[in-house]
Structures are given as structure tokens and as C-alpha cells.
PQR file of N, CA, C, O and H, with PARSE charges and radii, in Angstrom:
ATOM      1  N   MET A   1     105.857 111.044 115.026 -0.4000 1.5000
ATOM      2  CA  MET A   1     104.931 110.048 114.500 -0.0000 2.0000
ATOM      3  C   MET A   1     103.512 110.389 114.929  0.5500 1.7000
ATOM      4  O   MET A   1     103.278 110.896 116.026 -0.5500 1.4000
ATOM      5  N   GLU A   2     102.581 110.102 114.045 -0.4000 1.5000
ATOM      6  CA  GLU A   2     101.191 110.462 114.297 -0.0000 2.0000
ATOM      7  C   GLU A   2     100.474 109.405 115.127  0.5500 1.7000
ATOM      8  O   GLU A   2     100.703 108.206 114.970 -0.5500 1.4000
ATOM      9  H   GLU A   2     102.771 109.690 113.154  0.4000 1.0000
ATOM     10  N   LYS A   3      99.605 109.875 116.010 -0.4000 1.5000
ATOM     11  CA  LYS A   3      98.774 108.980 116.807 -0.0000 2.0000
ATOM     12  C   LYS A   3      97.450 108.775 116.077  0.5500 1.7000
ATOM     13  O   LYS A   3      96.983 109.651 115.349 -0.5500 1.4000
ATOM     14  H   LYS A   3      99.419 110.849 116.137  0.4000 1.0000
ATOM     15  N   TRP A   4      96.862 107.615 116.282 -0.4000 1.5000
ATOM     16  CA  TRP A   4      95.585 107.258 115.648 -0.0000 2.0000
ATOM     17  C   TRP A   4      94.604 106.842 116.734  0.5500 1.7000
ATOM     18  O   TRP A   4      94.962 106.120 117.664 -0.5500 1.4000
ATOM     19  H   TRP A   4      97.241 106.903 116.874  0.4000 1.0000
ATOM     20  N   LYS A   5      93.349 107.308 116.606 -0.4000 1.5000
ATOM     21  CA  LYS A   5      92.337 107.068 117.627 -0.0000 2.0000
ATOM     22  C   LYS A   5      91.227 106.168 117.100  0.5500 1.7000
ATOM     23  O   LYS A   5      90.736 106.360 115.988 -0.5500 1.4000
ATOM     24  H   LYS A   5      93.059 107.895 115.850  0.4000 1.0000
ATOM     25  N   CYS A   6      90.838 105.187 117.904 -0.4000 1.5000
ATOM     26  CA  CYS A   6      89.721 104.311 117.559 -0.0000 2.0000
ATOM     27  C   CYS A   6      88.426 105.109 117.730  0.5500 1.7000
ATOM     28  O   CYS A   6      88.159 105.650 118.803 -0.5500 1.4000
ATOM     29  H   CYS A   6      91.238 105.031 118.808  0.4000 1.0000
ATOM     30  N   THR A   7      87.631 105.177 116.667 -0.4000 1.5000
ATOM     31  CA  THR A   7      86.383 105.947 116.728 -0.0000 2.0000
ATOM     32  C   THR A   7      85.293 105.199 117.477  0.5500 1.7000
ATOM     33  O   THR A   7      84.238 105.770 117.756 -0.5500 1.4000
ATOM     34  H   THR A   7      87.848 104.737 115.795  0.4000 1.0000
ATOM     35  N   VAL A   8      85.525 103.932 117.808 -0.4000 1.5000
ATOM     36  CA  VAL A   8      84.531 103.138 118.531 -0.0000 2.0000
ATOM     37  C   VAL A   8      84.685 103.330 120.041  0.5500 1.7000
ATOM     38  O   VAL A   8      83.712 103.615 120.738 -0.5500 1.4000
ATOM     39  H   VAL A   8      86.381 103.469 117.581  0.4000 1.0000
ATOM     40  N   CYS A   9      85.932 103.170 120.547 -0.4000 1.5000
ATOM     41  CA  CYS A   9      86.114 103.188 122.004 -0.0000 2.0000
ATOM     42  C   CYS A   9      87.029 104.298 122.515  0.5500 1.7000
ATOM     43  O   CYS A   9      87.080 104.547 123.720 -0.5500 1.4000
ATOM     44  H   CYS A   9      86.723 102.939 119.980  0.4000 1.0000
ATOM     45  N   GLY A  10      87.758 104.973 121.609 -0.4000 1.5000
ATOM     46  CA  GLY A  10      88.625 106.056 122.044 -0.0000 2.0000
ATOM     47  C   GLY A  10      90.063 105.657 122.314  0.5500 1.7000
ATOM     48  O   GLY A  10      90.877 106.507 122.676 -0.5500 1.4000
ATOM     49  H   GLY A  10      87.717 104.771 120.631  0.4000 1.0000
ATOM     50  N   TYR A  11      90.400 104.373 122.145 -0.4000 1.5000
ATOM     51  CA  TYR A  11      91.791 103.935 122.318 -0.0000 2.0000
ATOM     52  C   TYR A  11      92.681 104.707 121.347  0.5500 1.7000
ATOM     53  O   TYR A  11      92.315 104.911 120.190 -0.5500 1.4000
ATOM     54  H   TYR A  11      89.739 103.682 121.851  0.4000 1.0000
ATOM     55  N   VAL A  12      93.848 105.134 121.822 -0.4000 1.5000
ATOM     56  CA  VAL A  12      94.786 105.857 120.974 -0.0000 2.0000
ATOM     57  C   VAL A  12      96.013 104.983 120.732  0.5500 1.7000
ATOM     58  O   VAL A  12      96.697 104.572 121.669 -0.5500 1.4000
ATOM     59  H   VAL A  12      94.145 104.968 122.762  0.4000 1.0000
ATOM     60  N   TYR A  13      96.278 104.708 119.454 -0.4000 1.5000
ATOM     61  CA  TYR A  13      97.502 103.985 119.088 -0.0000 2.0000
ATOM     62  C   TYR A  13      98.636 104.994 119.002  0.5500 1.7000
ATOM     63  O   TYR A  13      98.608 105.914 118.185 -0.5500 1.4000
ATOM     64  H   TYR A  13      95.723 105.041 118.692  0.4000 1.0000
ATOM     65  N   ASP A  14      99.627 104.809 119.852 -0.4000 1.5000
ATOM     66  CA  ASP A  14     100.805 105.675 119.885 -0.0000 2.0000
ATOM     67  C   ASP A  14     101.972 104.869 119.318  0.5500 1.7000
ATOM     68  O   ASP A  14     102.402 103.899 119.941 -0.5500 1.4000
ATOM     69  H   ASP A  14      99.650 104.062 120.516  0.4000 1.0000
ATOM     70  N   PRO A  15     102.493 105.251 118.147 -0.5600 1.5000
ATOM     71  CA  PRO A  15     103.566 104.479 117.532  0.2800 2.0000
ATOM     72  C   PRO A  15     104.850 104.408 118.353  0.5500 1.7000
ATOM     73  O   PRO A  15     105.650 103.493 118.157 -0.5500 1.4000
ATOM     74  N   THR A  16     105.061 105.342 119.258 -0.4000 1.5000
ATOM     75  CA  THR A  16     106.264 105.265 120.090 -0.0000 2.0000
ATOM     76  C   THR A  16     106.150 104.133 121.110  0.5500 1.7000
ATOM     77  O   THR A  16     107.160 103.646 121.619 -0.5500 1.4000
ATOM     78  H   THR A  16     104.411 106.085 119.418  0.4000 1.0000
ATOM     79  N   VAL A  17     104.923 103.720 121.403 -0.4000 1.5000
ATOM     80  CA  VAL A  17     104.672 102.631 122.348 -0.0000 2.0000
ATOM     81  C   VAL A  17     104.384 101.323 121.610  0.5500 1.7000
ATOM     82  O   VAL A  17     104.785 100.249 122.059 -0.5500 1.4000
ATOM     83  H   VAL A  17     104.103 104.116 120.989  0.4000 1.0000
ATOM     84  N   GLY A  18     103.685 101.421 120.472 -0.4000 1.5000
ATOM     85  CA  GLY A  18     103.272 100.231 119.738 -0.0000 2.0000
ATOM     86  C   GLY A  18     102.136  99.525 120.471  0.5500 1.7000
ATOM     87  O   GLY A  18     101.405 100.141 121.247 -0.5500 1.4000
ATOM     88  H   GLY A  18     103.359 102.294 120.108  0.4000 1.0000
ATOM     89  N   ASP A  19     102.001  98.251 120.221 -0.4000 1.5000
ATOM     90  CA  ASP A  19     101.020  97.404 120.916 -0.0000 2.0000
ATOM     91  C   ASP A  19     101.704  96.078 121.204  0.5500 1.7000
ATOM     92  O   ASP A  19     101.449  95.081 120.529 -0.5500 1.4000
ATOM     93  H   ASP A  19     102.595  97.750 119.591  0.4000 1.0000
ATOM     94  N   PRO A  20     102.585  96.067 122.221 -0.5600 1.5000
ATOM     95  CA  PRO A  20     103.362  94.859 122.503  0.2800 2.0000
ATOM     96  C   PRO A  20     102.502  93.612 122.702  0.5500 1.7000
ATOM     97  O   PRO A  20     102.878  92.528 122.255 -0.5500 1.4000
ATOM     98  N   ASP A  21     101.363  93.750 123.362 -0.4000 1.5000
ATOM     99  CA  ASP A  21     100.486  92.598 123.581 -0.0000 2.0000
ATOM    100  C   ASP A  21      99.889  92.095 122.268  0.5500 1.7000
ATOM    101  O   ASP A  21      99.529  90.923 122.151 -0.5500 1.4000
ATOM    102  H   ASP A  21     101.058  94.630 123.725  0.4000 1.0000
ATOM    103  N   GLY A  22      99.787  92.992 121.276 -0.4000 1.5000
ATOM    104  CA  GLY A  22      99.251  92.623 119.970 -0.0000 2.0000
ATOM    105  C   GLY A  22     100.334  92.300 118.954  0.5500 1.7000
ATOM    106  O   GLY A  22     100.046  92.097 117.775 -0.5500 1.4000
ATOM    107  H   GLY A  22     100.080  93.943 121.370  0.4000 1.0000
ATOM    108  N   GLY A  23     101.580  92.253 119.409 -0.4000 1.5000
ATOM    109  CA  GLY A  23     102.679  91.899 118.529 -0.0000 2.0000
ATOM    110  C   GLY A  23     103.211  93.043 117.681  0.5500 1.7000
ATOM    111  O   GLY A  23     103.925  92.815 116.704 -0.5500 1.4000
ATOM    112  H   GLY A  23     101.815  92.418 120.367  0.4000 1.0000
ATOM    113  N   ILE A  24     102.863  94.287 118.053 -0.4000 1.5000
ATOM    114  CA  ILE A  24     103.321  95.459 117.303 -0.0000 2.0000
ATOM    115  C   ILE A  24     104.440  96.134 118.099  0.5500 1.7000
ATOM    116  O   ILE A  24     104.214  96.632 119.202 -0.5500 1.4000
ATOM    117  H   ILE A  24     102.283  94.472 118.847  0.4000 1.0000
ATOM    118  N   ALA A  25     105.630  96.146 117.538 -0.4000 1.5000
ATOM    119  CA  ALA A  25     106.805  96.684 118.225 -0.0000 2.0000
ATOM    120  C   ALA A  25     106.744  98.206 118.329  0.5500 1.7000
ATOM    121  O   ALA A  25     106.194  98.869 117.451 -0.5500 1.4000
ATOM    122  H   ALA A  25     105.814  95.742 116.642  0.4000 1.0000
ATOM    123  N   PRO A  26     107.314  98.764 119.411 -0.5600 1.5000
ATOM    124  CA  PRO A  26     107.446 100.222 119.504  0.2800 2.0000
ATOM    125  C   PRO A  26     108.156 100.761 118.272  0.5500 1.7000
ATOM    126  O   PRO A  26     109.092 100.144 117.763 -0.5500 1.4000
ATOM    127  N   GLY A  27     107.703 101.919 117.795 -0.4000 1.5000
ATOM    128  CA  GLY A  27     108.299 102.537 116.621 -0.0000 2.0000
ATOM    129  C   GLY A  27     107.604 102.163 115.317  0.5500 1.7000
ATOM    130  O   GLY A  27     108.011 102.613 114.246 -0.5500 1.4000
ATOM    131  H   GLY A  27     106.943 102.420 118.208  0.4000 1.0000
ATOM    132  N   THR A  28     106.546 101.333 115.402 -0.4000 1.5000
ATOM    133  CA  THR A  28     105.826 100.912 114.201 -0.0000 2.0000
ATOM    134  C   THR A  28     104.772 101.944 113.826  0.5500 1.7000
ATOM    135  O   THR A  28     103.863 102.225 114.607 -0.5500 1.4000
ATOM    136  H   THR A  28     106.216 100.967 116.272  0.4000 1.0000
ATOM    137  N   LYS A  29     104.900 102.510 112.620 -0.4000 1.5000
ATOM    138  CA  LYS A  29     103.896 103.459 112.142 -0.0000 2.0000
ATOM    139  C   LYS A  29     102.568 102.741 111.936  0.5500 1.7000
ATOM    140  O   LYS A  29     102.534 101.554 111.613 -0.5500 1.4000
ATOM    141  H   LYS A  29     105.638 102.281 111.986  0.4000 1.0000
ATOM    142  N   PHE A  30     101.475 103.475 112.128 -0.4000 1.5000
ATOM    143  CA  PHE A  30     100.141 102.893 111.972 -0.0000 2.0000
ATOM    144  C   PHE A  30      99.978 102.269 110.585  0.5500 1.7000
ATOM    145  O   PHE A  30      99.378 101.205 110.441 -0.5500 1.4000
ATOM    146  H   PHE A  30     101.502 104.440 112.391  0.4000 1.0000
ATOM    147  N   GLU A  31     100.517 102.941 109.571 -0.4000 1.5000
ATOM    148  CA  GLU A  31     100.399 102.460 108.196 -0.0000 2.0000
ATOM    149  C   GLU A  31     101.082 101.113 107.987  0.5500 1.7000
ATOM    150  O   GLU A  31     100.737 100.377 107.063 -0.5500 1.4000
ATOM    151  H   GLU A  31     101.005 103.806 109.688  0.4000 1.0000
ATOM    152  N   ASN A  32     102.050 100.791 108.842 -0.4000 1.5000
ATOM    153  CA  ASN A  32     102.811  99.555 108.698 -0.0000 2.0000
ATOM    154  C   ASN A  32     102.269  98.400 109.541  0.5500 1.7000
ATOM    155  O   ASN A  32     102.809  97.294 109.503 -0.5500 1.4000
ATOM    156  H   ASN A  32     102.331 101.389 109.593  0.4000 1.0000
ATOM    157  N   ILE A  33     101.202  98.657 110.302 -0.4000 1.5000
ATOM    158  CA  ILE A  33     100.576  97.588 111.073 -0.0000 2.0000
ATOM    159  C   ILE A  33      99.808  96.697 110.096  0.5500 1.7000
ATOM    160  O   ILE A  33      99.158  97.206 109.183 -0.5500 1.4000
ATOM    161  H   ILE A  33     100.763  99.555 110.333  0.4000 1.0000
ATOM    162  N   PRO A  34      99.871  95.369 110.275 -0.5600 1.5000
ATOM    163  CA  PRO A  34      99.120  94.476 109.379  0.2800 2.0000
ATOM    164  C   PRO A  34      97.620  94.794 109.379  0.5500 1.7000
ATOM    165  O   PRO A  34      97.062  95.191 110.402 -0.5500 1.4000
ATOM    166  N   ASP A  35      96.975  94.617 108.223 -0.4000 1.5000
ATOM    167  CA  ASP A  35      95.555  94.942 108.079 -0.0000 2.0000
ATOM    168  C   ASP A  35      94.666  94.127 109.012  0.5500 1.7000
ATOM    169  O   ASP A  35      93.569  94.570 109.352 -0.5500 1.4000
ATOM    170  H   ASP A  35      97.427  94.294 107.391  0.4000 1.0000
ATOM    171  N   GLU A  36      95.110  92.954 109.430 -0.4000 1.5000
ATOM    172  CA  GLU A  36      94.279  92.114 110.301 -0.0000 2.0000
ATOM    173  C   GLU A  36      94.357  92.509 111.778  0.5500 1.7000
ATOM    174  O   GLU A  36      93.636  91.955 112.608 -0.5500 1.4000
ATOM    175  H   GLU A  36      96.001  92.594 109.154  0.4000 1.0000
ATOM    176  N   TRP A  37      95.238  93.474 112.109 -0.4000 1.5000
ATOM    177  CA  TRP A  37      95.327  93.958 113.489 -0.0000 2.0000
ATOM    178  C   TRP A  37      94.015  94.617 113.881  0.5500 1.7000
ATOM    179  O   TRP A  37      93.372  95.268 113.057 -0.5500 1.4000
ATOM    180  H   TRP A  37      95.823  93.924 111.435  0.4000 1.0000
ATOM    181  N   VAL A  38      93.616  94.449 115.137 -0.4000 1.5000
ATOM    182  CA  VAL A  38      92.390  95.072 115.644 -0.0000 2.0000
ATOM    183  C   VAL A  38      92.695  95.847 116.922  0.5500 1.7000
ATOM    184  O   VAL A  38      93.707  95.609 117.581 -0.5500 1.4000
ATOM    185  H   VAL A  38      94.138  93.920 115.806  0.4000 1.0000
ATOM    186  N   CYS A  39      91.814  96.765 117.257 -0.4000 1.5000
ATOM    187  CA  CYS A  39      91.930  97.554 118.481 -0.0000 2.0000
ATOM    188  C   CYS A  39      92.046  96.610 119.686  0.5500 1.7000
ATOM    189  O   CYS A  39      91.221  95.709 119.839 -0.5500 1.4000
ATOM    190  H   CYS A  39      90.991  96.958 116.722  0.4000 1.0000
ATOM    191  N   PRO A  40      93.055  96.806 120.539 -0.5600 1.5000
ATOM    192  CA  PRO A  40      93.226  95.918 121.690  0.2800 2.0000
ATOM    193  C   PRO A  40      92.142  96.079 122.754  0.5500 1.7000
ATOM    194  O   PRO A  40      92.020  95.228 123.635 -0.5500 1.4000
ATOM    195  N   ILE A  41      91.363  97.143 122.688 -0.4000 1.5000
ATOM    196  CA  ILE A  41      90.308  97.363 123.677 -0.0000 2.0000
ATOM    197  C   ILE A  41      88.963  96.804 123.210  0.5500 1.7000
ATOM    198  O   ILE A  41      88.311  96.051 123.932 -0.5500 1.4000
ATOM    199  H   ILE A  41      91.462  97.834 121.972  0.4000 1.0000
ATOM    200  N   CYS A  42      88.551  97.185 121.982 -0.4000 1.5000
ATOM    201  CA  CYS A  42      87.199  96.813 121.537 -0.0000 2.0000
ATOM    202  C   CYS A  42      87.152  95.861 120.347  0.5500 1.7000
ATOM    203  O   CYS A  42      86.085  95.354 120.000 -0.5500 1.4000
ATOM    204  H   CYS A  42      89.081  97.797 121.394  0.4000 1.0000
ATOM    205  N   GLY A  43      88.305  95.614 119.717 -0.4000 1.5000
ATOM    206  CA  GLY A  43      88.330  94.688 118.591 -0.0000 2.0000
ATOM    207  C   GLY A  43      87.955  95.285 117.248  0.5500 1.7000
ATOM    208  O   GLY A  43      87.784  94.552 116.274 -0.5500 1.4000
ATOM    209  H   GLY A  43      89.172  96.026 119.999  0.4000 1.0000
ATOM    210  N   ALA A  44      87.823  96.614 117.178 -0.4000 1.5000
ATOM    211  CA  ALA A  44      87.498  97.283 115.895 -0.0000 2.0000
ATOM    212  C   ALA A  44      88.688  97.160 114.950  0.5500 1.7000
ATOM    213  O   ALA A  44      89.837  97.108 115.388 -0.5500 1.4000
ATOM    214  H   ALA A  44      87.962  97.209 117.970  0.4000 1.0000
ATOM    215  N   GLY A  45      88.404  97.113 113.653 -0.4000 1.5000
ATOM    216  CA  GLY A  45      89.451  97.025 112.635 -0.0000 2.0000
ATOM    217  C   GLY A  45      90.169  98.342 112.428  0.5500 1.7000
ATOM    218  O   GLY A  45      89.746  99.385 112.927 -0.5500 1.4000
ATOM    219  H   GLY A  45      87.471  97.155 113.297  0.4000 1.0000
ATOM    220  N   LYS A  46      91.266  98.277 111.681 -0.4000 1.5000
ATOM    221  CA  LYS A  46      92.058  99.480 111.396 -0.0000 2.0000
ATOM    222  C   LYS A  46      91.242 100.562 110.699  0.5500 1.7000
ATOM    223  O   LYS A  46      91.532 101.750 110.839 -0.5500 1.4000
ATOM    224  H   LYS A  46      91.610  97.430 111.276  0.4000 1.0000
ATOM    225  N   ASP A  47      90.223 100.153 109.951 -0.4000 1.5000
ATOM    226  CA  ASP A  47      89.409 101.132 109.231 -0.0000 2.0000
ATOM    227  C   ASP A  47      88.561 101.992 110.150  0.5500 1.7000
ATOM    228  O   ASP A  47      87.963 102.971 109.704 -0.5500 1.4000
ATOM    229  H   ASP A  47      89.987  99.188 109.837  0.4000 1.0000
ATOM    230  N   MET A  48      88.501 101.642 111.427 -0.4000 1.5000
ATOM    231  CA  MET A  48      87.736 102.418 112.397 -0.0000 2.0000
ATOM    232  C   MET A  48      88.612 103.423 113.151  0.5500 1.7000
ATOM    233  O   MET A  48      88.156 104.042 114.112 -0.5500 1.4000
ATOM    234  H   MET A  48      88.987 100.847 111.790  0.4000 1.0000
ATOM    235  N   PHE A  49      89.850 103.584 112.727 -0.4000 1.5000
ATOM    236  CA  PHE A  49      90.773 104.530 113.353 -0.0000 2.0000
ATOM    237  C   PHE A  49      90.900 105.777 112.483  0.5500 1.7000
ATOM    238  O   PHE A  49      90.853 105.706 111.255 -0.5500 1.4000
ATOM    239  H   PHE A  49      90.221 103.081 111.946  0.4000 1.0000
ATOM    240  N   GLU A  50      91.061 106.920 113.148 -0.4000 1.5000
ATOM    241  CA  GLU A  50      91.332 108.157 112.412 -0.0000 2.0000
ATOM    242  C   GLU A  50      92.522 108.868 113.030  0.5500 1.7000
ATOM    243  O   GLU A  50      92.791 108.751 114.225 -0.5500 1.4000
ATOM    244  H   GLU A  50      91.099 106.978 114.146  0.4000 1.0000
ATOM    245  N   LYS A  51      93.220 109.603 112.190 -0.4000 1.5000
ATOM    246  CA  LYS A  51      94.422 110.314 112.625 -0.0000 2.0000
ATOM    247  C   LYS A  51      94.036 111.414 113.615  0.5500 1.7000
ATOM    248  O   LYS A  51      93.064 112.143 113.414 -0.5500 1.4000
ATOM    249  H   LYS A  51      93.001 109.697 111.219  0.4000 1.0000
ATOM    250  N   GLU A  52      94.823 111.514 114.687 -0.4000 1.5000
ATOM    251  CA  GLU A  52      94.573 112.574 115.661 -0.0000 2.0000
ATOM    252  C   GLU A  52      95.261 113.849 115.254  0.5500 1.7000
ATOM    253  O   GLU A  52      95.163 114.855 115.955 -0.5500 1.4000
ATOM    254  H   GLU A  52      95.613 110.922 114.850  0.4000 1.0000
TER
END
């Protein structure tokens, strides 16, 4: 699975880990995260992430 990096703060979304605090279960592909999800560090939207 591909990792995605926030271009604002550098946070890396790793689908094997997910974002449990944000309600995203481990194993969730970035494409399947709801559009309203935001970076857990800086609050940037999904559109501010790029594939690593």
C-alpha cells in the first residue's frame, strides 16, 4: 500500500497503521478515506497530500 505525505507539515499517512484517533482503521487505503478527513497534525485537507 502506498504512503501519502502532507505537503504542509510532513505527516505521512501509512495505510498499514491508519489513523485510529481520526477514526480511520488500519488497512484503509488513502483513496478510501472520507473527503472530510484532515491531517491529524496540521488540519490540512486530503488535497494537500501527495503520494510518496
